[in-house]
FIBADREN-67248 format. One record per atom (N, C-alpha, C): z, x, y; atom name; residue in three letters; residue number from 1. Coordinates in Angstrom, 3 decimals, decimal comma. Layout:
// residues N
<fimi><zz>Z</zz><xx>X</xx><yy>Y</yy><atome>CA</atome><residu>ALA</residu><num>NUM</num></fimi>
...
***
This chain:
// residues 74
<fimi><zz>96,535</zz><xx>132,258</xx><yy>68,625</yy><atome>N</atome><residu>MET</residu><num>1</num></fimi>
<fimi><zz>96,416</zz><xx>131,345</xx><yy>69,739</yy><atome>CA</atome><residu>MET</residu><num>1</num></fimi>
<fimi><zz>94,885</zz><xx>131,707</xx><yy>70,734</yy><atome>C</atome><residu>MET</residu><num>1</num></fimi>
<fimi><zz>94,385</zz><xx>130,845</xx><yy>70,453</yy><atome>N</atome><residu>GLU</residu><num>2</num></fimi>
<fimi><zz>92,822</zz><xx>131,086</xx><yy>71,316</yy><atome>CA</atome><residu>GLU</residu><num>2</num></fimi>
<fimi><zz>92,321</zz><xx>130,186</xx><yy>72,464</yy><atome>C</atome><residu>GLU</residu><num>2</num></fimi>
<fimi><zz>91,547</zz><xx>130,431</xx><yy>73,145</yy><atome>N</atome><residu>THR</residu><num>3</num></fimi>
<fimi><zz>91,008</zz><xx>129,834</xx><yy>74,272</yy><atome>CA</atome><residu>THR</residu><num>3</num></fimi>
<fimi><zz>89,593</zz><xx>129,119</xx><yy>74,094</yy><atome>C</atome><residu>THR</residu><num>3</num></fimi>
<fimi><zz>89,620</zz><xx>127,678</xx><yy>74,392</yy><atome>N</atome><residu>ARG</residu><num>4</num></fimi>
<fimi><zz>88,649</zz><xx>126,871</xx><yy>74,491</yy><atome>CA</atome><residu>ARG</residu><num>4</num></fimi>
<fimi><zz>88,112</zz><xx>126,374</xx><yy>75,792</yy><atome>C</atome><residu>ARG</residu><num>4</num></fimi>
<fimi><zz>87,043</zz><xx>125,989</xx><yy>75,718</yy><atome>N</atome><residu>TYR</residu><num>5</num></fimi>
<fimi><zz>86,123</zz><xx>125,715</xx><yy>77,214</yy><atome>CA</atome><residu>TYR</residu><num>5</num></fimi>
<fimi><zz>85,742</zz><xx>124,130</xx><yy>77,073</yy><atome>C</atome><residu>TYR</residu><num>5</num></fimi>
<fimi><zz>85,706</zz><xx>123,321</xx><yy>78,295</yy><atome>N</atome><residu>TYR</residu><num>6</num></fimi>
<fimi><zz>85,285</zz><xx>122,204</xx><yy>78,213</yy><atome>CA</atome><residu>TYR</residu><num>6</num></fimi>
<fimi><zz>84,973</zz><xx>122,162</xx><yy>79,670</yy><atome>C</atome><residu>TYR</residu><num>6</num></fimi>
<fimi><zz>84,254</zz><xx>120,972</xx><yy>80,203</yy><atome>N</atome><residu>ILE</residu><num>7</num></fimi>
<fimi><zz>83,525</zz><xx>120,875</xx><yy>81,761</yy><atome>CA</atome><residu>ILE</residu><num>7</num></fimi>
<fimi><zz>84,366</zz><xx>119,493</xx><yy>82,038</yy><atome>C</atome><residu>ILE</residu><num>7</num></fimi>
<fimi><zz>84,978</zz><xx>119,306</xx><yy>83,025</yy><atome>N</atome><residu>LEU</residu><num>8</num></fimi>
<fimi><zz>85,170</zz><xx>118,056</xx><yy>83,929</yy><atome>CA</atome><residu>LEU</residu><num>8</num></fimi>
<fimi><zz>84,389</zz><xx>117,390</xx><yy>84,554</yy><atome>C</atome><residu>LEU</residu><num>8</num></fimi>
<fimi><zz>84,180</zz><xx>116,220</xx><yy>84,262</yy><atome>N</atome><residu>THR</residu><num>9</num></fimi>
<fimi><zz>83,149</zz><xx>115,438</xx><yy>85,296</yy><atome>CA</atome><residu>THR</residu><num>9</num></fimi>
<fimi><zz>83,462</zz><xx>115,387</xx><yy>86,853</yy><atome>C</atome><residu>THR</residu><num>9</num></fimi>
<fimi><zz>82,810</zz><xx>115,172</xx><yy>87,714</yy><atome>N</atome><residu>PRO</residu><num>10</num></fimi>
<fimi><zz>83,146</zz><xx>115,083</xx><yy>89,175</yy><atome>CA</atome><residu>PRO</residu><num>10</num></fimi>
<fimi><zz>84,447</zz><xx>114,051</xx><yy>89,379</yy><atome>C</atome><residu>PRO</residu><num>10</num></fimi>
<fimi><zz>84,885</zz><xx>113,031</xx><yy>88,262</yy><atome>N</atome><residu>GLU</residu><num>11</num></fimi>
<fimi><zz>85,820</zz><xx>112,212</xx><yy>88,488</yy><atome>CA</atome><residu>GLU</residu><num>11</num></fimi>
<fimi><zz>87,059</zz><xx>113,091</xx><yy>87,975</yy><atome>C</atome><residu>GLU</residu><num>11</num></fimi>
<fimi><zz>87,096</zz><xx>114,013</xx><yy>87,247</yy><atome>N</atome><residu>GLY</residu><num>12</num></fimi>
<fimi><zz>88,005</zz><xx>114,918</xx><yy>86,408</yy><atome>CA</atome><residu>GLY</residu><num>12</num></fimi>
<fimi><zz>88,217</zz><xx>114,325</xx><yy>85,442</yy><atome>C</atome><residu>GLY</residu><num>12</num></fimi>
<fimi><zz>87,264</zz><xx>113,883</xx><yy>84,153</yy><atome>N</atome><residu>PHE</residu><num>13</num></fimi>
<fimi><zz>87,425</zz><xx>113,538</xx><yy>83,073</yy><atome>CA</atome><residu>PHE</residu><num>13</num></fimi>
<fimi><zz>86,359</zz><xx>114,704</xx><yy>82,195</yy><atome>C</atome><residu>PHE</residu><num>13</num></fimi>
<fimi><zz>86,961</zz><xx>114,554</xx><yy>81,005</yy><atome>N</atome><residu>PRO</residu><num>14</num></fimi>
<fimi><zz>86,102</zz><xx>115,752</xx><yy>79,972</yy><atome>CA</atome><residu>PRO</residu><num>14</num></fimi>
<fimi><zz>84,826</zz><xx>114,787</xx><yy>79,625</yy><atome>C</atome><residu>PRO</residu><num>14</num></fimi>
<fimi><zz>83,630</zz><xx>115,872</xx><yy>79,607</yy><atome>N</atome><residu>ILE</residu><num>15</num></fimi>
<fimi><zz>82,271</zz><xx>114,833</xx><yy>79,467</yy><atome>CA</atome><residu>ILE</residu><num>15</num></fimi>
<fimi><zz>82,676</zz><xx>114,248</xx><yy>77,706</yy><atome>C</atome><residu>ILE</residu><num>15</num></fimi>
<fimi><zz>83,285</zz><xx>115,505</xx><yy>77,109</yy><atome>N</atome><residu>ASP</residu><num>16</num></fimi>
<fimi><zz>83,353</zz><xx>115,083</xx><yy>75,568</yy><atome>CA</atome><residu>ASP</residu><num>16</num></fimi>
<fimi><zz>84,971</zz><xx>114,871</xx><yy>75,742</yy><atome>C</atome><residu>ASP</residu><num>16</num></fimi>
<fimi><zz>85,477</zz><xx>114,472</xx><yy>74,990</yy><atome>N</atome><residu>GLU</residu><num>17</num></fimi>
<fimi><zz>87,095</zz><xx>114,277</xx><yy>74,901</yy><atome>CA</atome><residu>GLU</residu><num>17</num></fimi>
<fimi><zz>87,627</zz><xx>115,122</xx><yy>73,487</yy><atome>C</atome><residu>GLU</residu><num>17</num></fimi>
<fimi><zz>86,283</zz><xx>114,929</xx><yy>72,493</yy><atome>N</atome><residu>GLU</residu><num>18</num></fimi>
<fimi><zz>86,773</zz><xx>115,511</xx><yy>71,175</yy><atome>CA</atome><residu>GLU</residu><num>18</num></fimi>
<fimi><zz>86,403</zz><xx>116,873</xx><yy>70,902</yy><atome>C</atome><residu>GLU</residu><num>18</num></fimi>
<fimi><zz>85,616</zz><xx>117,356</xx><yy>72,021</yy><atome>N</atome><residu>ILE</residu><num>19</num></fimi>
<fimi><zz>84,625</zz><xx>119,015</xx><yy>71,536</yy><atome>CA</atome><residu>ILE</residu><num>19</num></fimi>
<fimi><zz>85,073</zz><xx>119,584</xx><yy>72,627</yy><atome>C</atome><residu>ILE</residu><num>19</num></fimi>
<fimi><zz>85,481</zz><xx>120,917</xx><yy>72,407</yy><atome>N</atome><residu>ASP</residu><num>20</num></fimi>
<fimi><zz>85,801</zz><xx>121,643</xx><yy>73,046</yy><atome>CA</atome><residu>ASP</residu><num>20</num></fimi>
<fimi><zz>84,962</zz><xx>123,085</xx><yy>72,563</yy><atome>C</atome><residu>ASP</residu><num>20</num></fimi>
<fimi><zz>84,687</zz><xx>124,356</xx><yy>73,383</yy><atome>N</atome><residu>HIS</residu><num>21</num></fimi>
<fimi><zz>84,058</zz><xx>125,101</xx><yy>73,081</yy><atome>CA</atome><residu>HIS</residu><num>21</num></fimi>
<fimi><zz>84,674</zz><xx>126,798</xx><yy>73,040</yy><atome>C</atome><residu>HIS</residu><num>21</num></fimi>
<fimi><zz>84,135</zz><xx>127,363</xx><yy>72,284</yy><atome>N</atome><residu>GLU</residu><num>22</num></fimi>
<fimi><zz>84,532</zz><xx>128,803</xx><yy>71,801</yy><atome>CA</atome><residu>GLU</residu><num>22</num></fimi>
<fimi><zz>84,395</zz><xx>129,791</xx><yy>73,365</yy><atome>C</atome><residu>GLU</residu><num>22</num></fimi>
<fimi><zz>83,075</zz><xx>129,373</xx><yy>73,906</yy><atome>N</atome><residu>THR</residu><num>23</num></fimi>
<fimi><zz>82,768</zz><xx>130,276</xx><yy>75,024</yy><atome>CA</atome><residu>THR</residu><num>23</num></fimi>
<fimi><zz>82,458</zz><xx>129,308</xx><yy>76,431</yy><atome>C</atome><residu>THR</residu><num>23</num></fimi>
<fimi><zz>82,573</zz><xx>129,862</xx><yy>77,482</yy><atome>N</atome><residu>PRO</residu><num>24</num></fimi>
<fimi><zz>82,347</zz><xx>129,184</xx><yy>78,939</yy><atome>CA</atome><residu>PRO</residu><num>24</num></fimi>
<fimi><zz>80,476</zz><xx>128,839</xx><yy>78,537</yy><atome>C</atome><residu>PRO</residu><num>24</num></fimi>
<fimi><zz>79,722</zz><xx>129,827</xx><yy>78,143</yy><atome>N</atome><residu>ASN</residu><num>25</num></fimi>
<fimi><zz>78,332</zz><xx>129,320</xx><yy>78,191</yy><atome>CA</atome><residu>ASN</residu><num>25</num></fimi>
<fimi><zz>78,212</zz><xx>128,025</xx><yy>77,238</yy><atome>C</atome><residu>ASN</residu><num>25</num></fimi>
<fimi><zz>78,873</zz><xx>128,174</xx><yy>75,896</yy><atome>N</atome><residu>GLN</residu><num>26</num></fimi>
<fimi><zz>78,586</zz><xx>126,732</xx><yy>75,114</yy><atome>CA</atome><residu>GLN</residu><num>26</num></fimi>
<fimi><zz>79,105</zz><xx>125,708</xx><yy>76,018</yy><atome>C</atome><residu>GLN</residu><num>26</num></fimi>
<fimi><zz>80,109</zz><xx>125,593</xx><yy>76,696</yy><atome>N</atome><residu>ALA</residu><num>27</num></fimi>
<fimi><zz>80,602</zz><xx>124,436</xx><yy>77,396</yy><atome>CA</atome><residu>ALA</residu><num>27</num></fimi>
<fimi><zz>79,426</zz><xx>124,128</xx><yy>78,560</yy><atome>C</atome><residu>ALA</residu><num>27</num></fimi>
<fimi><zz>78,996</zz><xx>124,608</xx><yy>79,036</yy><atome>N</atome><residu>TRP</residu><num>28</num></fimi>
<fimi><zz>78,099</zz><xx>124,432</xx><yy>80,092</yy><atome>CA</atome><residu>TRP</residu><num>28</num></fimi>
<fimi><zz>76,905</zz><xx>124,015</xx><yy>79,362</yy><atome>C</atome><residu>TRP</residu><num>28</num></fimi>
<fimi><zz>76,656</zz><xx>124,654</xx><yy>78,436</yy><atome>N</atome><residu>ASN</residu><num>29</num></fimi>
<fimi><zz>74,973</zz><xx>124,050</xx><yy>77,747</yy><atome>CA</atome><residu>ASN</residu><num>29</num></fimi>
<fimi><zz>75,560</zz><xx>122,839</xx><yy>76,970</yy><atome>C</atome><residu>ASN</residu><num>29</num></fimi>
<fimi><zz>76,736</zz><xx>122,215</xx><yy>76,851</yy><atome>N</atome><residu>GLU</residu><num>30</num></fimi>
<fimi><zz>77,082</zz><xx>121,199</xx><yy>76,521</yy><atome>CA</atome><residu>GLU</residu><num>30</num></fimi>
<fimi><zz>76,862</zz><xx>119,827</xx><yy>77,838</yy><atome>C</atome><residu>GLU</residu><num>30</num></fimi>
<fimi><zz>77,209</zz><xx>120,829</xx><yy>79,021</yy><atome>N</atome><residu>PHE</residu><num>31</num></fimi>
<fimi><zz>77,030</zz><xx>120,114</xx><yy>80,151</yy><atome>CA</atome><residu>PHE</residu><num>31</num></fimi>
<fimi><zz>75,592</zz><xx>119,757</xx><yy>80,361</yy><atome>C</atome><residu>PHE</residu><num>31</num></fimi>
<fimi><zz>74,772</zz><xx>120,809</xx><yy>80,162</yy><atome>N</atome><residu>GLU</residu><num>32</num></fimi>
<fimi><zz>73,146</zz><xx>120,193</xx><yy>80,689</yy><atome>CA</atome><residu>GLU</residu><num>32</num></fimi>
<fimi><zz>72,431</zz><xx>119,160</xx><yy>79,604</yy><atome>C</atome><residu>GLU</residu><num>32</num></fimi>
<fimi><zz>73,045</zz><xx>119,345</xx><yy>78,255</yy><atome>N</atome><residu>ASP</residu><num>33</num></fimi>
<fimi><zz>72,847</zz><xx>118,109</xx><yy>77,205</yy><atome>CA</atome><residu>ASP</residu><num>33</num></fimi>
<fimi><zz>73,086</zz><xx>116,576</xx><yy>77,800</yy><atome>C</atome><residu>ASP</residu><num>33</num></fimi>
<fimi><zz>74,236</zz><xx>116,724</xx><yy>77,945</yy><atome>N</atome><residu>TRP</residu><num>34</num></fimi>
<fimi><zz>75,107</zz><xx>115,584</xx><yy>79,059</yy><atome>CA</atome><residu>TRP</residu><num>34</num></fimi>
<fimi><zz>74,427</zz><xx>114,729</xx><yy>80,171</yy><atome>C</atome><residu>TRP</residu><num>34</num></fimi>
<fimi><zz>74,377</zz><xx>116,198</xx><yy>80,911</yy><atome>N</atome><residu>LYS</residu><num>35</num></fimi>
<fimi><zz>73,374</zz><xx>115,767</xx><yy>82,301</yy><atome>CA</atome><residu>LYS</residu><num>35</num></fimi>
<fimi><zz>71,923</zz><xx>114,725</xx><yy>82,051</yy><atome>C</atome><residu>LYS</residu><num>35</num></fimi>
<fimi><zz>71,412</zz><xx>115,405</xx><yy>80,804</yy><atome>N</atome><residu>LYS</residu><num>36</num></fimi>
<fimi><zz>70,100</zz><xx>114,497</xx><yy>80,563</yy><atome>CA</atome><residu>LYS</residu><num>36</num></fimi>
<fimi><zz>70,104</zz><xx>113,123</xx><yy>80,475</yy><atome>C</atome><residu>LYS</residu><num>36</num></fimi>
<fimi><zz>71,547</zz><xx>112,565</xx><yy>80,336</yy><atome>N</atome><residu>LYS</residu><num>37</num></fimi>
<fimi><zz>71,554</zz><xx>111,016</xx><yy>80,390</yy><atome>CA</atome><residu>LYS</residu><num>37</num></fimi>
<fimi><zz>71,154</zz><xx>110,210</xx><yy>81,575</yy><atome>C</atome><residu>LYS</residu><num>37</num></fimi>
<fimi><zz>71,286</zz><xx>111,013</xx><yy>82,448</yy><atome>N</atome><residu>PHE</residu><num>38</num></fimi>
<fimi><zz>70,906</zz><xx>110,359</xx><yy>83,913</yy><atome>CA</atome><residu>PHE</residu><num>38</num></fimi>
<fimi><zz>69,538</zz><xx>111,106</xx><yy>84,669</yy><atome>C</atome><residu>PHE</residu><num>38</num></fimi>
<fimi><zz>68,855</zz><xx>111,399</xx><yy>83,785</yy><atome>N</atome><residu>GLU</residu><num>39</num></fimi>
<fimi><zz>67,438</zz><xx>112,040</xx><yy>84,511</yy><atome>CA</atome><residu>GLU</residu><num>39</num></fimi>
<fimi><zz>66,577</zz><xx>110,800</xx><yy>84,681</yy><atome>C</atome><residu>GLU</residu><num>39</num></fimi>
<fimi><zz>66,937</zz><xx>109,694</xx><yy>84,011</yy><atome>N</atome><residu>ARG</residu><num>40</num></fimi>
<fimi><zz>65,803</zz><xx>108,600</xx><yy>84,281</yy><atome>CA</atome><residu>ARG</residu><num>40</num></fimi>
<fimi><zz>66,196</zz><xx>107,916</xx><yy>85,673</yy><atome>C</atome><residu>ARG</residu><num>40</num></fimi>
<fimi><zz>67,437</zz><xx>107,983</xx><yy>85,932</yy><atome>N</atome><residu>GLN</residu><num>41</num></fimi>
<fimi><zz>67,853</zz><xx>107,332</xx><yy>87,292</yy><atome>CA</atome><residu>GLN</residu><num>41</num></fimi>
<fimi><zz>67,887</zz><xx>108,610</xx><yy>88,149</yy><atome>C</atome><residu>GLN</residu><num>41</num></fimi>
<fimi><zz>67,846</zz><xx>109,878</xx><yy>87,973</yy><atome>N</atome><residu>GLY</residu><num>42</num></fimi>
<fimi><zz>67,410</zz><xx>110,818</xx><yy>89,020</yy><atome>CA</atome><residu>GLY</residu><num>42</num></fimi>
<fimi><zz>68,623</zz><xx>111,501</xx><yy>89,683</yy><atome>C</atome><residu>GLY</residu><num>42</num></fimi>
<fimi><zz>70,029</zz><xx>110,635</xx><yy>89,291</yy><atome>N</atome><residu>TYR</residu><num>43</num></fimi>
<fimi><zz>71,128</zz><xx>111,039</xx><yy>90,161</yy><atome>CA</atome><residu>TYR</residu><num>43</num></fimi>
<fimi><zz>72,319</zz><xx>110,600</xx><yy>89,186</yy><atome>C</atome><residu>TYR</residu><num>43</num></fimi>
<fimi><zz>73,396</zz><xx>111,330</xx><yy>89,271</yy><atome>N</atome><residu>TYR</residu><num>44</num></fimi>
<fimi><zz>74,833</zz><xx>110,888</xx><yy>88,885</yy><atome>CA</atome><residu>TYR</residu><num>44</num></fimi>
<fimi><zz>75,277</zz><xx>110,087</xx><yy>89,502</yy><atome>C</atome><residu>TYR</residu><num>44</num></fimi>
<fimi><zz>75,994</zz><xx>109,016</xx><yy>89,398</yy><atome>N</atome><residu>SER</residu><num>45</num></fimi>
<fimi><zz>76,623</zz><xx>108,023</xx><yy>90,299</yy><atome>CA</atome><residu>SER</residu><num>45</num></fimi>
<fimi><zz>78,171</zz><xx>108,171</xx><yy>89,939</yy><atome>C</atome><residu>SER</residu><num>45</num></fimi>
<fimi><zz>79,076</zz><xx>107,933</xx><yy>91,448</yy><atome>N</atome><residu>THR</residu><num>46</num></fimi>
<fimi><zz>80,400</zz><xx>107,808</xx><yy>91,111</yy><atome>CA</atome><residu>THR</residu><num>46</num></fimi>
<fimi><zz>80,795</zz><xx>107,078</xx><yy>92,627</yy><atome>C</atome><residu>THR</residu><num>46</num></fimi>
<fimi><zz>82,235</zz><xx>107,113</xx><yy>92,342</yy><atome>N</atome><residu>VAL</residu><num>47</num></fimi>
<fimi><zz>82,476</zz><xx>106,332</xx><yy>93,366</yy><atome>CA</atome><residu>VAL</residu><num>47</num></fimi>
<fimi><zz>83,913</zz><xx>107,366</xx><yy>94,105</yy><atome>C</atome><residu>VAL</residu><num>47</num></fimi>
<fimi><zz>83,668</zz><xx>107,187</xx><yy>95,407</yy><atome>N</atome><residu>SER</residu><num>48</num></fimi>
<fimi><zz>84,798</zz><xx>108,262</xx><yy>96,028</yy><atome>CA</atome><residu>SER</residu><num>48</num></fimi>
<fimi><zz>85,449</zz><xx>107,647</xx><yy>97,324</yy><atome>C</atome><residu>SER</residu><num>48</num></fimi>
<fimi><zz>86,889</zz><xx>107,348</xx><yy>97,344</yy><atome>N</atome><residu>ARG</residu><num>49</num></fimi>
<fimi><zz>87,281</zz><xx>106,819</xx><yy>98,395</yy><atome>CA</atome><residu>ARG</residu><num>49</num></fimi>
<fimi><zz>86,629</zz><xx>105,558</xx><yy>98,768</yy><atome>C</atome><residu>ARG</residu><num>49</num></fimi>
<fimi><zz>86,456</zz><xx>104,631</xx><yy>97,590</yy><atome>N</atome><residu>GLY</residu><num>50</num></fimi>
<fimi><zz>85,498</zz><xx>103,293</xx><yy>98,241</yy><atome>CA</atome><residu>GLY</residu><num>50</num></fimi>
<fimi><zz>84,344</zz><xx>103,485</xx><yy>98,217</yy><atome>C</atome><residu>GLY</residu><num>50</num></fimi>
<fimi><zz>83,886</zz><xx>104,516</xx><yy>98,203</yy><atome>N</atome><residu>GLU</residu><num>51</num></fimi>
<fimi><zz>82,228</zz><xx>104,776</xx><yy>98,520</yy><atome>CA</atome><residu>GLU</residu><num>51</num></fimi>
<fimi><zz>81,164</zz><xx>104,975</xx><yy>97,455</yy><atome>C</atome><residu>GLU</residu><num>51</num></fimi>
<fimi><zz>80,362</zz><xx>104,337</xx><yy>97,092</yy><atome>N</atome><residu>ARG</residu><num>52</num></fimi>
<fimi><zz>79,327</zz><xx>104,592</xx><yy>95,708</yy><atome>CA</atome><residu>ARG</residu><num>52</num></fimi>
<fimi><zz>78,847</zz><xx>106,126</xx><yy>96,627</yy><atome>C</atome><residu>ARG</residu><num>52</num></fimi>
<fimi><zz>78,794</zz><xx>107,193</xx><yy>95,371</yy><atome>N</atome><residu>ILE</residu><num>53</num></fimi>
<fimi><zz>77,709</zz><xx>108,352</xx><yy>95,896</yy><atome>CA</atome><residu>ILE</residu><num>53</num></fimi>
<fimi><zz>76,892</zz><xx>108,387</xx><yy>94,853</yy><atome>C</atome><residu>ILE</residu><num>53</num></fimi>
<fimi><zz>75,837</zz><xx>108,900</xx><yy>95,220</yy><atome>N</atome><residu>LYS</residu><num>54</num></fimi>
<fimi><zz>74,784</zz><xx>109,360</xx><yy>94,133</yy><atome>CA</atome><residu>LYS</residu><num>54</num></fimi>
<fimi><zz>74,798</zz><xx>110,862</xx><yy>94,477</yy><atome>C</atome><residu>LYS</residu><num>54</num></fimi>
<fimi><zz>75,040</zz><xx>111,798</xx><yy>93,209</yy><atome>N</atome><residu>ILE</residu><num>55</num></fimi>
<fimi><zz>74,957</zz><xx>113,356</xx><yy>93,327</yy><atome>CA</atome><residu>ILE</residu><num>55</num></fimi>
<fimi><zz>73,735</zz><xx>113,478</xx><yy>92,722</yy><atome>C</atome><residu>ILE</residu><num>55</num></fimi>
<fimi><zz>72,505</zz><xx>114,303</xx><yy>93,618</yy><atome>N</atome><residu>PRO</residu><num>56</num></fimi>
<fimi><zz>71,698</zz><xx>114,601</xx><yy>92,762</yy><atome>CA</atome><residu>PRO</residu><num>56</num></fimi>
<fimi><zz>71,855</zz><xx>115,683</xx><yy>91,609</yy><atome>C</atome><residu>PRO</residu><num>56</num></fimi>
<fimi><zz>71,102</zz><xx>115,636</xx><yy>90,532</yy><atome>N</atome><residu>LEU</residu><num>57</num></fimi>
<fimi><zz>71,305</zz><xx>116,075</xx><yy>89,398</yy><atome>CA</atome><residu>LEU</residu><num>57</num></fimi>
<fimi><zz>71,256</zz><xx>117,798</xx><yy>89,546</yy><atome>C</atome><residu>LEU</residu><num>57</num></fimi>
<fimi><zz>70,414</zz><xx>118,480</xx><yy>90,727</yy><atome>N</atome><residu>ASN</residu><num>58</num></fimi>
<fimi><zz>70,419</zz><xx>119,633</xx><yy>90,719</yy><atome>CA</atome><residu>ASN</residu><num>58</num></fimi>
<fimi><zz>71,569</zz><xx>120,158</xx><yy>91,413</yy><atome>C</atome><residu>ASN</residu><num>58</num></fimi>
<fimi><zz>72,744</zz><xx>119,279</xx><yy>91,930</yy><atome>N</atome><residu>LYS</residu><num>59</num></fimi>
<fimi><zz>73,737</zz><xx>119,588</xx><yy>92,535</yy><atome>CA</atome><residu>LYS</residu><num>59</num></fimi>
<fimi><zz>75,101</zz><xx>119,449</xx><yy>91,756</yy><atome>C</atome><residu>LYS</residu><num>59</num></fimi>
<fimi><zz>74,816</zz><xx>118,673</xx><yy>90,793</yy><atome>N</atome><residu>LEU</residu><num>60</num></fimi>
<fimi><zz>75,767</zz><xx>117,907</xx><yy>89,552</yy><atome>CA</atome><residu>LEU</residu><num>60</num></fimi>
<fimi><zz>76,895</zz><xx>118,799</xx><yy>89,206</yy><atome>C</atome><residu>LEU</residu><num>60</num></fimi>
<fimi><zz>76,232</zz><xx>119,838</xx><yy>88,933</yy><atome>N</atome><residu>LYS</residu><num>61</num></fimi>
<fimi><zz>77,118</zz><xx>121,392</xx><yy>88,190</yy><atome>CA</atome><residu>LYS</residu><num>61</num></fimi>
<fimi><zz>78,110</zz><xx>121,587</xx><yy>89,482</yy><atome>C</atome><residu>LYS</residu><num>61</num></fimi>
<fimi><zz>77,659</zz><xx>121,813</xx><yy>90,582</yy><atome>N</atome><residu>ASP</residu><num>62</num></fimi>
<fimi><zz>78,905</zz><xx>121,974</xx><yy>91,572</yy><atome>CA</atome><residu>ASP</residu><num>62</num></fimi>
<fimi><zz>79,884</zz><xx>121,017</xx><yy>91,797</yy><atome>C</atome><residu>ASP</residu><num>62</num></fimi>
<fimi><zz>79,746</zz><xx>120,094</xx><yy>91,195</yy><atome>N</atome><residu>CYS</residu><num>63</num></fimi>
<fimi><zz>80,692</zz><xx>118,945</xx><yy>91,220</yy><atome>CA</atome><residu>CYS</residu><num>63</num></fimi>
<fimi><zz>81,436</zz><xx>118,844</xx><yy>89,993</yy><atome>C</atome><residu>CYS</residu><num>63</num></fimi>
<fimi><zz>81,221</zz><xx>119,368</xx><yy>89,276</yy><atome>N</atome><residu>CYS</residu><num>64</num></fimi>
<fimi><zz>81,953</zz><xx>119,296</xx><yy>87,957</yy><atome>CA</atome><residu>CYS</residu><num>64</num></fimi>
<fimi><zz>82,518</zz><xx>120,867</xx><yy>87,816</yy><atome>C</atome><residu>CYS</residu><num>64</num></fimi>
<fimi><zz>83,716</zz><xx>121,033</xx><yy>86,936</yy><atome>N</atome><residu>GLU</residu><num>65</num></fimi>
<fimi><zz>84,316</zz><xx>122,225</xx><yy>86,646</yy><atome>CA</atome><residu>GLU</residu><num>65</num></fimi>
<fimi><zz>84,678</zz><xx>122,603</xx><yy>85,264</yy><atome>C</atome><residu>GLU</residu><num>65</num></fimi>
<fimi><zz>84,613</zz><xx>123,830</xx><yy>85,040</yy><atome>N</atome><residu>LEU</residu><num>66</num></fimi>
<fimi><zz>84,918</zz><xx>124,598</xx><yy>83,591</yy><atome>CA</atome><residu>LEU</residu><num>66</num></fimi>
<fimi><zz>86,401</zz><xx>124,487</xx><yy>83,756</yy><atome>C</atome><residu>LEU</residu><num>66</num></fimi>
<fimi><zz>86,886</zz><xx>124,258</xx><yy>82,629</yy><atome>N</atome><residu>ARG</residu><num>67</num></fimi>
<fimi><zz>88,346</zz><xx>124,198</xx><yy>82,234</yy><atome>CA</atome><residu>ARG</residu><num>67</num></fimi>
<fimi><zz>88,912</zz><xx>124,887</xx><yy>80,630</yy><atome>C</atome><residu>ARG</residu><num>67</num></fimi>
<fimi><zz>89,973</zz><xx>125,528</xx><yy>80,982</yy><atome>N</atome><residu>THR</residu><num>68</num></fimi>
<fimi><zz>90,438</zz><xx>126,118</xx><yy>79,736</yy><atome>CA</atome><residu>THR</residu><num>68</num></fimi>
<fimi><zz>91,560</zz><xx>125,458</xx><yy>79,192</yy><atome>C</atome><residu>THR</residu><num>68</num></fimi>
<fimi><zz>91,454</zz><xx>125,688</xx><yy>77,644</yy><atome>N</atome><residu>ARG</residu><num>69</num></fimi>
<fimi><zz>92,625</zz><xx>125,045</xx><yy>76,874</yy><atome>CA</atome><residu>ARG</residu><num>69</num></fimi>
<fimi><zz>92,932</zz><xx>125,924</xx><yy>75,912</yy><atome>C</atome><residu>ARG</residu><num>69</num></fimi>
<fimi><zz>94,409</zz><xx>126,094</xx><yy>75,574</yy><atome>N</atome><residu>THR</residu><num>70</num></fimi>
<fimi><zz>95,028</zz><xx>127,183</xx><yy>74,791</yy><atome>CA</atome><residu>THR</residu><num>70</num></fimi>
<fimi><zz>95,473</zz><xx>126,515</xx><yy>73,514</yy><atome>C</atome><residu>THR</residu><num>70</num></fimi>
<fimi><zz>95,010</zz><xx>126,874</xx><yy>72,380</yy><atome>N</atome><residu>ARG</residu><num>71</num></fimi>
<fimi><zz>95,111</zz><xx>126,188</xx><yy>70,840</yy><atome>CA</atome><residu>ARG</residu><num>71</num></fimi>
<fimi><zz>95,677</zz><xx>127,534</xx><yy>70,335</yy><atome>C</atome><residu>ARG</residu><num>71</num></fimi>
<fimi><zz>96,974</zz><xx>126,667</xx><yy>69,658</yy><atome>N</atome><residu>PHE</residu><num>72</num></fimi>
<fimi><zz>97,825</zz><xx>127,536</xx><yy>68,824</yy><atome>CA</atome><residu>PHE</residu><num>72</num></fimi>
<fimi><zz>97,723</zz><xx>127,424</xx><yy>67,020</yy><atome>C</atome><residu>PHE</residu><num>72</num></fimi>
<fimi><zz>97,442</zz><xx>128,491</xx><yy>66,398</yy><atome>N</atome><residu>PRO</residu><num>73</num></fimi>
<fimi><zz>97,534</zz><xx>128,002</xx><yy>65,205</yy><atome>CA</atome><residu>PRO</residu><num>73</num></fimi>
<fimi><zz>98,433</zz><xx>127,061</xx><yy>64,705</yy><atome>C</atome><residu>PRO</residu><num>73</num></fimi>
<fimi><zz>98,021</zz><xx>126,491</xx><yy>63,801</yy><atome>N</atome><residu>ASP</residu><num>74</num></fimi>
<fimi><zz>98,821</zz><xx>125,295</xx><yy>62,929</yy><atome>CA</atome><residu>ASP</residu><num>74</num></fimi>
<fimi><zz>99,949</zz><xx>125,976</xx><yy>61,856</yy><atome>C</atome><residu>ASP</residu><num>74</num></fimi>
***
């Protein structure tokens, strides 16, 4: 049995559905790479309760969540 780590977006979706990581640090490093996609516009855009929200990139990590997944050997 092993624990793997991944990051959820503010909407609750994994930032990459196919990749999880051996350590929390690796997962947050992937988050930093993913966040670069939004640098040109300067914020992350989402909708909450029917309202468009612009999350500044320096606050985006606070809106995301580190999760764990347990894998069992085949």
